[in-house]
C-alpha positions as CSV (number, residue, x, y, z in Angstrom):
1,M,206.3,39.5,153.6
2,K,202.8,38.9,154.1
3,P,201.4,41.5,156.7
4,T,200.3,40.2,160.0
5,F,197.0,41.1,161.8
6,A,199.1,42.9,164.5
7,S,200.7,45.0,162.0
8,L,197.4,45.7,159.9
9,L,195.8,46.5,163.3
10,R,198.3,49.1,164.3
11,L,198.3,50.6,161.2
12,S,194.4,50.8,160.4
13,L,193.5,51.9,163.7
14,L,195.6,55.2,163.4
15,A,193.7,55.7,160.0
16,G,190.5,54.5,161.4
17,L,190.6,56.9,164.4
18,L,190.6,59.8,162.1
19,D,187.7,58.6,160.2
20,H,184.0,59.2,162.4
21,S,182.4,57.2,159.8
22,V,183.9,54.1,160.6
23,L,184.6,54.5,164.3
24,G,181.5,56.6,165.1
25,A,177.9,55.6,165.8
26,A,176.5,52.8,163.4
27,T,173.6,53.8,161.2
28,Q,171.2,51.4,160.5
29,T,171.2,50.2,157.0
30,D,169.0,47.5,155.0
31,S,172.0,45.6,154.3
32,D,172.9,44.8,158.0
33,W,173.6,41.4,159.0
34,R,173.2,41.8,162.6
35,Q,172.8,38.3,164.2
36,F,173.0,34.8,163.4
37,R,171.0,34.1,160.1
38,G,170.7,37.9,159.5
39,P,167.4,39.8,159.5
40,Q,164.8,37.9,161.9
41,G,167.3,34.5,162.0
42,L,165.8,33.3,158.9
43,G,168.9,33.2,156.6
44,I,167.1,35.5,153.9
45,S,168.9,38.4,152.3
46,A,167.0,41.1,150.1
47,D,170.5,42.2,148.6
48,R,171.2,42.3,144.8
49,G,173.9,42.1,143.0
50,L,175.6,39.0,144.7
51,P,178.1,36.8,142.4
52,L,176.7,33.6,141.5
53,N,180.4,32.4,140.8
54,W,183.7,32.8,142.8
55,G,187.1,31.2,143.4
56,P,190.4,31.7,144.8
57,T,191.3,34.4,142.4
58,Q,187.6,35.4,141.3
59,N,185.5,37.7,142.8
60,I,187.3,37.6,146.1
61,V,187.1,41.6,147.3
62,W,189.7,40.9,150.2
63,K,190.9,38.1,152.7
64,V,192.4,38.4,156.1
65,D,193.8,35.7,158.1
66,L,192.7,35.6,161.5
67,P,194.9,35.3,164.7
68,G,192.6,32.6,166.0
69,K,190.1,29.8,165.4
70,G,186.5,29.9,165.6
71,A,183.3,28.5,164.2
72,S,180.9,31.5,165.0
73,S,179.6,33.3,161.9
74,P,180.6,37.0,160.9
75,I,178.0,39.9,161.4
76,V,177.9,43.2,159.7
77,V,176.5,46.5,161.1
78,G,177.5,49.8,159.1
79,S,180.9,49.9,158.0
80,R,182.1,47.1,160.4
81,V,182.4,43.3,160.0
82,I,182.5,41.6,163.8
83,V,183.9,38.2,164.3
84,T,185.0,36.1,167.3
85,T,188.0,33.9,167.7
86,H,189.9,31.7,170.2
87,R,193.6,30.4,170.7
88,G,195.3,28.4,173.4
89,A,195.0,25.0,175.3
90,I,192.1,24.6,177.5
91,D,194.1,26.2,180.8
92,Q,195.2,28.7,178.3
93,V,192.3,30.0,176.3
94,Q,192.4,33.2,174.8
95,R,189.2,35.0,173.3
96,Q,189.1,38.0,171.1
97,V,186.3,40.1,169.4
98,L,187.5,41.4,166.2
99,C,186.4,44.2,164.0
100,F,187.1,44.9,160.2
101,N,186.4,47.7,157.8
102,R,183.7,46.1,155.5
103,A,185.1,48.1,152.5
104,D,188.6,46.8,152.4
105,G,189.5,44.2,155.2
106,K,191.3,46.3,157.6
107,A,191.6,45.7,161.1
108,L,189.8,48.6,163.1
109,W,190.1,47.0,166.8
110,S,190.2,43.9,168.8
111,A,189.0,43.2,172.4
112,D,190.3,40.6,174.4
113,V,187.6,38.7,176.3
114,P,188.8,37.3,180.0
115,S,187.9,33.6,180.3
116,K,187.1,31.4,183.2
117,L,189.8,28.6,183.4
118,P,190.3,25.9,183.0
119,E,187.7,25.5,180.1
120,G,186.4,22.1,179.1
121,R,187.7,19.5,177.1
122,I,186.0,19.8,173.8
123,S,185.7,15.9,172.1
124,R,185.5,17.7,168.6
125,G,188.5,19.9,168.7
126,D,187.2,21.7,165.5
127,H,184.3,23.3,167.4
128,G,186.4,25.2,169.7
129,Y,185.6,28.1,172.3
130,A,184.3,30.7,169.9
131,S,181.3,29.1,168.2
132,S,178.3,31.7,169.2
133,T,177.7,34.3,166.7
134,P,177.6,38.0,168.0
135,A,174.6,40.2,167.7
136,T,174.2,43.7,167.7
137,D,171.5,46.5,167.8
138,G,173.5,48.9,166.4
139,E,174.8,50.5,169.7
140,R,176.3,47.5,171.4
141,I,178.0,44.3,170.3
142,Y,176.8,41.1,172.5
143,T,178.9,38.2,172.5
144,F,178.3,34.7,174.3
145,F,181.4,32.5,175.5
146,G,179.8,29.7,177.5
147,K,181.0,29.4,181.2
148,S,183.0,32.7,180.7
149,G,179.6,34.3,180.3
150,V,178.1,37.0,178.1
151,F,180.0,40.3,177.1
152,A,178.7,43.6,175.8
153,F,181.0,46.2,174.1
154,D,180.4,49.4,172.4
155,L,181.2,49.8,168.5
156,N,184.6,50.8,169.2
157,G,185.4,47.5,171.3
158,R,185.1,49.0,174.7
159,Q,183.5,46.3,177.2
160,L,180.3,47.7,178.8
161,W,179.5,44.8,181.1
162,H,179.7,41.1,181.6
163,S,177.3,38.6,182.9
164,D,177.1,34.8,184.0
165,V,174.7,32.5,182.8
166,G,175.9,29.1,184.3
167,E,179.5,27.4,184.5
168,Q,178.7,23.8,183.4
169,L,180.5,22.2,180.6
170,H,179.8,19.5,177.9
171,E,182.2,17.9,175.6
172,W,180.8,19.6,172.5
173,G,181.2,22.9,174.0
174,C,178.1,25.7,173.3
175,A,177.0,27.3,169.9
176,A,173.7,28.9,170.5
177,S,173.9,32.6,169.6
178,P,172.4,35.8,171.3
179,V,168.7,36.8,170.3
180,L,167.8,40.5,170.7
181,Y,164.0,41.2,171.8
182,R,163.0,44.8,172.9
183,D,165.6,45.7,175.6
184,L,166.5,42.0,176.2
185,V,169.5,40.1,175.0
186,I,168.1,36.1,175.4
187,I,170.5,33.4,175.6
188,N,170.3,29.5,175.1
189,A,172.3,28.7,178.5
190,S,171.4,24.8,177.9
191,T,175.0,23.8,178.3
192,E,175.8,26.2,181.3
193,S,172.9,25.9,183.4
194,G,169.8,24.0,181.6
195,S,168.1,27.6,180.9
196,L,167.2,30.3,178.9
197,V,168.1,33.4,180.3
198,A,167.1,37.2,179.4
199,L,169.5,40.1,180.2
200,D,168.8,43.7,180.4
201,R,170.6,45.1,177.1
202,R,172.1,48.2,179.0
203,S,173.4,46.7,182.2
204,G,173.5,43.0,181.8
205,R,171.3,42.5,184.6
206,E,169.3,39.2,184.6
207,V,165.5,40.0,183.9
208,W,164.1,36.3,183.7
209,R,165.5,32.8,183.7
210,V,163.2,29.4,182.7
211,G,164.7,25.9,183.5
212,G,164.5,22.4,181.4
213,I,166.4,23.6,178.5
214,K,168.6,20.4,177.9
215,E,170.8,19.2,175.0
216,A,169.8,22.2,172.9
217,W,172.3,23.8,170.8
218,N,170.0,25.7,168.5
219,T,169.7,29.5,168.4
220,P,166.2,30.6,169.6
221,L,163.7,32.1,167.2
222,V,161.3,35.1,168.1
223,V,158.2,34.4,166.0
224,S,155.3,36.9,165.6
225,V,151.7,35.4,165.9
226,E,148.7,37.8,165.6
227,G,150.7,40.7,166.8
228,N,152.0,38.7,169.8
229,A,155.6,37.5,169.8
230,E,156.7,34.1,170.8
231,L,160.2,32.5,171.9
232,I,160.8,29.1,170.0
233,V,163.5,26.7,171.1
234,S,163.5,23.0,170.5
235,I,164.7,20.4,172.8
236,P,165.0,16.6,172.5
237,Q,161.4,15.5,172.1
238,K,159.8,19.0,172.3
239,I,159.5,22.2,170.8
240,L,159.1,25.0,173.5
241,A,157.2,28.4,173.2
242,F,157.7,31.1,175.9
243,D,156.7,34.9,176.3
244,P,160.1,36.6,175.2
245,A,159.3,39.5,177.7
246,T,158.7,37.4,180.8
247,G,159.9,33.9,180.0
248,K,156.4,32.5,180.7
249,P,155.6,29.2,179.1
250,L,153.2,29.5,176.4
251,W,153.0,25.8,174.5
252,T,154.9,22.7,173.9
253,C,154.6,20.2,170.9
254,A,156.3,16.9,171.0
255,T,158.3,16.2,168.1
256,G,159.5,12.5,168.6
257,I,162.9,13.5,167.9
258,A,164.9,11.9,170.8
259,W,168.3,13.2,170.0
260,Y,170.1,16.4,170.9
261,M,168.6,19.3,168.7
262,V,171.1,21.6,166.8
263,P,169.5,23.1,163.8
264,S,167.7,26.4,164.5
265,M,164.0,26.7,163.4
266,V,162.6,29.0,160.8
267,A,159.0,30.5,160.6
268,H,156.6,31.8,158.1
269,D,152.8,33.1,158.4
270,G,152.6,31.7,162.2
271,V,154.1,28.1,161.2
272,I,157.4,26.9,162.5
273,Y,159.3,24.5,160.8
274,C,162.0,22.3,162.9
275,T,164.8,19.8,161.5
276,G,166.9,17.9,163.7
277,G,168.2,14.8,165.8
278,R,170.3,12.2,164.2
279,S,167.1,10.4,163.4
280,G,166.9,13.2,160.8
281,D,163.4,14.4,161.4
282,V,161.4,17.3,160.1
283,L,158.0,18.9,161.0
284,A,155.8,21.9,161.0
285,V,153.9,23.3,163.9
286,R,151.4,25.9,163.9
287,A,152.3,28.9,166.8
288,G,149.7,30.4,168.8
289,G,148.6,27.7,171.2
290,R,148.5,27.2,174.6
291,G,149.6,23.9,176.7
292,D,150.3,20.7,174.9
293,V,149.4,21.5,171.4
294,T,150.7,18.4,169.7
295,T,147.4,16.9,168.7
296,T,145.8,20.3,167.8
297,H,148.8,22.5,166.2
298,K,151.3,19.9,164.7
299,L,150.6,19.9,160.9
300,W,152.8,17.3,159.5
301,A,156.1,15.2,160.4
302,G,158.7,13.4,157.9
303,K,162.3,12.0,157.8
304,K,165.4,13.1,156.1
305,G,166.1,16.1,158.3
306,S,169.3,17.3,159.4
307,N,171.4,17.1,162.6
308,V,173.3,20.3,162.1
309,S,172.6,22.6,159.3
310,S,169.4,25.1,159.3
311,P,166.7,25.4,156.8
312,I,165.3,28.3,154.3
313,I,161.5,28.7,154.3
314,H,160.7,30.4,150.9
315,G,157.9,30.5,148.1
316,G,155.7,27.7,150.0
317,H,158.6,25.3,150.2
318,L,161.3,24.2,152.8
319,Y,164.9,23.6,151.8
320,W,167.6,22.2,153.7
321,M,170.9,20.1,153.1
322,N,171.4,17.1,155.2
323,D,175.0,17.8,157.3
324,N,176.5,14.5,156.4
325,T,175.1,13.0,153.2
326,G,175.6,15.9,150.8
327,V,172.0,15.5,149.9
328,A,169.4,18.6,149.3
329,H,165.9,18.6,149.9
330,C,162.6,20.5,149.5
331,V,159.4,19.7,150.6
332,R,155.8,21.5,150.3
333,A,155.3,23.4,153.3
334,A,151.8,23.2,153.7
335,T,152.0,19.2,153.5
336,G,155.3,18.1,153.9
337,E,155.6,16.5,150.9
338,F,159.0,15.9,149.4
339,I,159.6,17.6,146.1
340,Y,163.2,16.5,145.8
341,S,166.0,14.7,147.5
342,E,169.3,15.3,145.5
343,R,172.7,14.7,146.1
344,I,175.2,17.6,145.3
345,P,178.5,16.5,143.9
346,R,181.4,17.5,145.4
347,V,179.7,19.0,148.8
348,D,179.7,16.8,151.5
349,E,179.6,17.6,154.9
350,V,177.6,20.9,155.5
351,Y,177.4,22.7,159.1
352,S,176.7,26.0,157.9
353,A,173.1,27.3,157.7
354,A,171.6,27.8,154.3
355,V,171.4,31.4,152.8
356,L,168.9,32.9,150.4
357,A,169.6,35.5,148.0
358,E,168.5,36.6,144.6
359,G,166.5,33.4,144.2
360,R,169.3,31.2,145.0
361,L,170.1,28.9,147.6
362,Y,173.6,28.9,149.0
363,Y,174.8,25.8,150.7
364,L,178.7,26.4,152.3
365,G,180.3,23.0,152.7
366,R,183.0,22.5,155.7
367,S,185.7,22.1,152.8
368,G,184.9,25.5,151.6
369,R,183.0,24.1,148.6
370,T,179.7,26.5,148.2
371,A,176.8,24.8,146.3
372,V,174.4,27.3,144.7
373,I,170.8,26.1,143.9
374,A,167.8,27.5,142.4
375,A,165.5,28.3,144.9
376,K,162.5,26.7,143.1
377,P,160.7,23.4,143.4
378,A,162.9,21.6,140.8
379,F,166.4,20.6,141.4
380,E,168.9,22.7,139.4
381,V,172.5,23.3,140.3
382,L,173.5,26.9,139.2
383,A,177.1,26.8,140.4
384,T,179.8,24.8,142.7
385,N,182.4,27.5,144.1
386,E,185.3,26.5,146.0
387,L,187.9,28.7,148.2
388,E,191.3,27.6,148.9
389,V,191.3,24.8,151.1
390,R,192.9,26.4,154.5
391,G,190.9,25.1,157.6
392,L,187.3,24.2,158.5
393,F,184.3,26.2,157.2
394,N,182.0,25.5,160.2
395,S,180.2,29.0,160.3
396,S,177.3,30.5,158.2
397,P,177.7,33.1,155.4
398,A,176.5,36.9,156.3
399,V,175.3,39.0,153.3
400,A,175.6,42.7,153.3
401,G,176.1,45.4,150.6
402,G,175.9,42.9,147.7
403,R,178.4,40.8,149.0
404,F,179.3,37.9,151.1
405,F,181.4,37.4,154.3
406,I,182.3,33.9,155.0
407,R,185.2,32.9,157.8
408,S,187.0,29.7,158.0
409,D,188.7,28.5,161.3
410,Q,191.7,30.5,159.6
411,S,190.7,33.3,157.5
412,L,187.8,35.5,156.7
413,Y,186.8,36.2,153.3
414,C,184.5,39.2,151.6
415,I,183.1,38.0,148.2
416,G,181.6,40.2,145.7
417,T,181.7,41.3,142.2
418,P,183.9,44.1,141.1
């Protein structure tokens, strides 16, 4: 008989409590993946030894079935892998934060998250009520669950604080993930209150709030510009920049993208790259301006963007995959010139954000197929890998210790070479 999550949890809790290295204070490691899209939120890993190929019986280090669904991505801190899940109807939604041993997938703990009920009805049921990826500073885990609020836990699963950021609902739910800056947890509460909200990491106390954040499902990005930090978020028609310490508005840039904004942005050398909207646009904007910078800092704009998946900036080129067409794109970052737009066989819908590691681009499709493309300005498919078809893969991979951590709405996989 296959062990259940509950039985694994009971057995591993006893063993884990005897191992301070598992449940003690986390140690910072170079291969931690502590937030949505990993270090700096760019989807780039410096890890080595990652597998090129995998399959249902190839290079699967471990796999565990989850007790609920979710579109949030895993994070990795020290010896722990953290995911969130939900189950139950809108008037009975139950949420959990789950922690697994990174080495073998053993369940270490689970923390129940109180929900404000009833939840809103989700028009796309596969999106669900656990779509925001947690973030951690190595001492606390910060989670965001829409109108139910923001919760902080210690690394042993004990709830430390809870903070509300708004109670409005949307038929698509919420998805933006927490961003950490100095002593702040920054939340894109576009759905809940039309706001960006900064909370104190230790107490959950609100530090600042700015309004005007509408139809934005993207996770904000903190960009360094000549020693100064800027907090970037995209909304329909505009990119907005704020001082992350105070919430003070810095600049705006018109994008011409009239639709809701889902993909998260990336940046390199002070230039921000944005894709989004059903119109499928892509553009580049130089950070560091003040006021309306549309005519002074907007570098280029083009079509063929993506409505959901987020891009990669690498080696002077911008890479991404359209969420619906199965077409991978590469443009020259300096000019917006398209180098290629190529269809990837057998990989169709892609909601997952792209990941770059070892000179390869990994595009995870909703069906569980991953296309591996050479990260160079010449189209080359290196591999197409397929997991067993169980559920939907809406989340983005985490990379740590030479392994991938991928979750579907039913299972969590650790993928690596022996």
